[in-house]
C-alpha positions as a Python dict, from the first residue, in 0.01 Angstrom:
ca = {
    (1, 'M'): (0, 0, 0),
    (2, 'V'): (-319, 198, 60),
    (3, 'S'): (-467, 127, 404),
    (4, 'R'): (-788, -65, 469),
    (5, 'S'): (-934, 243, 642),
    (6, 'A'): (-900, 434, 315),
    (7, 'F'): (-1108, 166, 147),
    (8, 'A'): (-1380, 199, 411),
    (9, 'V'): (-1398, 574, 353),
    (10, 'A'): (-1395, 526, -23),
    (11, 'A'): (-1683, 280, 0),
    (12, 'F'): (-1880, 539, 192),
    (13, 'G'): (-1819, 787, -87),
    (14, 'L'): (-1932, 546, -355),
    (15, 'A'): (-2256, 485, -174),
    (16, 'L'): (-2318, 857, -136),
    (17, 'A'): (-2291, 891, -510),
    (18, 'G'): (-2577, 649, -556),
    (19, 'M'): (-2397, 320, -600),
    (20, 'P'): (-2651, 47, -508),
    (21, 'A'): (-2430, -113, -245),
    (22, 'Y'): (-2428, -74, 129),
    (23, 'A'): (-2105, 21, 307),
    (24, 'Q'): (-2192, -93, 658),
    (25, 'Q'): (-1877, 32, 830),
    (26, 'A'): (-1948, 386, 718),
    (27, 'G'): (-2320, 371, 790),
    (28, 'T'): (-2449, 455, 444),
    (29, 'A'): (-2784, 326, 328),
    (30, 'Q'): (-2819, 169, -14),
    (31, 'A'): (-2998, -163, -62),
    (32, 'I'): (-2830, -438, -263),
    (33, 'T'): (-3119, -676, -316),
    (34, 'A'): (-3107, -804, -672),
    (35, 'G'): (-3409, -853, -892),
    (36, 'D'): (-3670, -637, -1058),
    (37, 'P'): (-3670, -260, -999),
    (38, 'P'): (-3865, -171, -685),
    (39, 'A'): (-4222, -53, -739),
    (40, 'E'): (-4144, 269, -553),
    (41, 'A'): (-3795, 393, -478),
    (42, 'P'): (-3599, 715, -428),
    (43, 'A'): (-3357, 874, -668),
    (44, 'I'): (-3020, 779, -515),
    (45, 'T'): (-2774, 955, -748),
    (46, 'P'): (-2754, 1337, -736),
    (47, 'S'): (-2892, 1508, -1046),
    (48, 'V'): (-2715, 1836, -963),
    (49, 'D'): (-2362, 1946, -882),
    (50, 'V'): (-2338, 1956, -505),
    (51, 'D'): (-2106, 2008, -209),
    (52, 'V'): (-2222, 1834, 110),
    (53, 'E'): (-2058, 1818, 452),
    (54, 'Y'): (-2154, 1510, 653),
    (55, 'E'): (-2120, 1405, 1013),
    (56, 'L'): (-2066, 1032, 1068),
    (57, 'A'): (-2134, 875, 1406),
    (58, 'S'): (-2020, 540, 1539),
    (59, 'P'): (-2295, 278, 1591),
    (60, 'Q'): (-2275, 354, 1964),
    (61, 'G'): (-2306, 727, 1900),
    (62, 'D'): (-1998, 813, 2106),
    (63, 'V'): (-1759, 907, 1822),
    (64, 'S'): (-1821, 1133, 1526),
    (65, 'T'): (-1620, 1249, 1227),
    (66, 'R'): (-1686, 1481, 937),
    (67, 'Q'): (-1647, 1420, 565),
    (68, 'R'): (-1702, 1641, 263),
    (69, 'M'): (-1855, 1501, -56),
    (70, 'R'): (-1849, 1685, -388),
    (71, 'W'): (-2026, 1562, -700),
    (72, 'Q'): (-2011, 1674, -1065),
    (73, 'V'): (-2311, 1540, -1248),
    (74, 'A'): (-2199, 1611, -1607),
    (75, 'T'): (-1893, 1385, -1573),
    (76, 'L'): (-2028, 1149, -1303),
    (77, 'R'): (-1732, 1221, -1076),
    (78, 'Q'): (-1722, 1234, -699),
    (79, 'R'): (-1463, 1355, -451),
    (80, 'L'): (-1464, 1261, -83),
    (81, 'D'): (-1245, 1443, 172),
    (82, 'P'): (-1237, 1313, 531),
    (83, 'D'): (-1191, 1591, 785),
    (84, 'K'): (-834, 1654, 905),
    (85, 'S'): (-686, 1397, 668),
    (86, 'S'): (-429, 1416, 390),
    (87, 'V'): (-614, 1140, 205),
    (88, 'F'): (-898, 1200, -40),
    (89, 'M'): (-1083, 983, -293),
    (90, 'I'): (-1195, 1053, -648),
    (91, 'T'): (-1441, 822, -823),
    (92, 'S'): (-1502, 842, -1196),
    (93, 'W'): (-1809, 645, -1295),
    (94, 'R'): (-1752, 689, -1669),
    (95, 'D'): (-1439, 475, -1659),
    (96, 'R'): (-1526, 302, -1327),
    (97, 'T'): (-1204, 397, -1148),
    (98, 'L'): (-1142, 488, -786),
    (99, 'S'): (-832, 693, -702),
    (100, 'V'): (-708, 712, -343),
    (101, 'V'): (-473, 1010, -307),
    (102, 'D'): (-246, 1044, -3),
    (103, 'L'): (-89, 1389, -17),
    (104, 'G'): (100, 1335, 307),
    (105, 'R'): (284, 1036, 164),
    (106, 'K'): (273, 1169, -194),
    (107, 'K'): (115, 845, -309),
    (108, 'D'): (-171, 765, -545),
    (109, 'S'): (-348, 434, -597),
    (110, 'I'): (-592, 374, -882),
    (111, 'M'): (-820, 72, -893),
    (112, 'P'): (-1151, -41, -1045),
    (113, 'V'): (-1463, 69, -863),
    (114, 'P'): (-1544, -209, -613),
    (115, 'G'): (-1838, -433, -694),
    (116, 'T'): (-2023, -507, -1015),
    (117, 'Q'): (-2335, -294, -984),
    (118, 'Q'): (-2388, -10, -1226),
    (119, 'L'): (-2449, 348, -1119),
    (120, 'T'): (-2817, 442, -1107),
    (121, 'P'): (-2852, 729, -1361),
    (122, 'P'): (-2897, 1073, -1204),
    (123, 'G'): (-3261, 1157, -1146),
    (124, 'Q'): (-3375, 796, -1183),
    (125, 'P'): (-3517, 580, -901),
    (126, 'A'): (-3305, 304, -756),
    (127, 'M'): (-3277, 16, -1000),
    (128, 'V'): (-3249, -258, -737),
    (129, 'G'): (-3338, -292, -374),
    (130, 'S'): (-3634, -285, -141),
    (131, 'Y'): (-3769, 53, -31),
    (132, 'A'): (-4073, 165, 167),
    (133, 'R'): (-4168, 529, 209),
    (134, 'L'): (-4200, 621, 578),
    (135, 'G'): (-4250, 995, 580),
    (136, 'S'): (-4054, 1316, 546),
    (137, 'S'): (-3804, 1520, 740),
    (138, 'V'): (-3589, 1833, 724),
    (139, 'V'): (-3211, 1788, 745),
    (140, 'A'): (-2961, 2071, 702),
    (141, 'G'): (-3252, 2293, 599),
    (142, 'E'): (-3349, 2055, 317),
    (143, 'Q'): (-3672, 1861, 271),
    (144, 'C'): (-3618, 1487, 226),
    (145, 'T'): (-3820, 1167, 217),
    (146, 'I'): (-3743, 886, 461),
    (147, 'W'): (-3716, 542, 302),
    (148, 'R'): (-3687, 209, 485),
    (149, 'T'): (-3436, -27, 326),
    (150, 'K'): (-3190, -290, 453),
    (151, 'D'): (-2815, -323, 490),
    (152, 'T'): (-2612, -624, 376),
    (153, 'D'): (-2696, -807, 699),
    (154, 'G'): (-3069, -746, 656),
    (155, 'H'): (-3093, -481, 927),
    (156, 'P'): (-3362, -216, 873),
    (157, 'T'): (-3208, 117, 774),
    (158, 'D'): (-3384, 450, 726),
    (159, 'A'): (-3236, 682, 463),
    (160, 'C'): (-3360, 1033, 388),
    (161, 'Y'): (-3323, 1144, 24),
    (162, 'T'): (-3409, 1471, -145),
    (163, 'A'): (-3606, 1475, -469),
    (164, 'D'): (-3283, 1539, -662),
    (165, 'G'): (-3104, 1237, -516),
    (166, 'L'): (-2906, 1374, -220),
    (167, 'L'): (-2860, 1144, 78),
    (168, 'L'): (-2907, 1362, 387),
    (169, 'Q'): (-2947, 1121, 676),
    (170, 'V'): (-2914, 755, 772),
    (171, 'A'): (-3044, 591, 1088),
    (172, 'Q'): (-3035, 238, 1226),
    (173, 'G'): (-3207, 123, 1544),
    (174, 'G'): (-3302, 479, 1626),
    (175, 'Q'): (-2938, 594, 1606),
    (176, 'I'): (-2842, 851, 1340),
    (177, 'T'): (-2517, 735, 1181),
    (178, 'V'): (-2492, 977, 887),
    (179, 'R'): (-2624, 1333, 880),
    (180, 'A'): (-2572, 1619, 638),
    (181, 'L'): (-2464, 1941, 809),
    (182, 'S'): (-2465, 2166, 503),
    (183, 'V'): (-2572, 2140, 139),
    (184, 'Q'): (-2458, 2369, -142),
    (185, 'R'): (-2590, 2313, -493),
    (186, 'V'): (-2314, 2490, -682),
    (187, 'A'): (-2112, 2402, -993),
    (188, 'Q'): (-1810, 2187, -911),
    (189, 'P'): (-1498, 2275, -1115),
    (190, 'D'): (-1301, 2013, -1309),
    (191, 'S'): (-990, 2099, -1108),
    (192, 'L'): (-1138, 1929, -800),
    (193, 'F'): (-1133, 1593, -973),
    (194, 'V'): (-780, 1602, -1115),
    (195, 'I'): (-508, 1388, -957),
    (196, 'P'): (-219, 1614, -849),
    (197, 'P'): (97, 1565, -1056),
    (198, 'G'): (418, 1419, -917),
    (199, 'L'): (263, 1148, -700),
    (200, 'Q'): (412, 800, -681),
    (201, 'Q'): (185, 519, -794),
    (202, 'E'): (134, 229, -557),
    (203, 'A'): (-69, -90, -556),
    (204, 'P'): (-401, -86, -369),
    (205, 'A'): (-449, -286, -52),
    (206, 'H'): (-715, -552, -40),
    (207, 'P'): (-1031, -426, 133),
}
């Protein structure tokens, strides 16, 4: 079955695409507070095709990894590739499926997108959550606005979003846990989001 670590990485990818859920293990920053739409909130789903490379740090700041996120806005599809891994994830928000592909093992697991929240439409402000504007910053050469929100445990989390919905940086307790290293707004081809043929289907593991 697909490993639990693959689920953690997949959850990170879902949050990067604008899903209003917080994947604490990966250090992403989306609020999950239910209720009326916040009075002021960032756009949290990219409104453009984009290719972003991220650096993820451990909460202690002593370990870092890199992950690549690609997003196709016309089809609401996302691909996440952890660095130096044979595993990648494809999320299709139109049919709410998450595919975990393990090329090394020639396995593929398809499951419903975790959670019940709907994707915030591209270009629209977050539909749920609590956000407070703190200021602005420049990350990977991009201007972004810093918003204070909370994780699932209620811990303050600062997330920096561009005007077109790209998450560029996340910080908790003064420690940067997610940071964009490069941003390319370029068309993403359909071929990136196609499951390779010839893979064996397997049941997903429980997260």
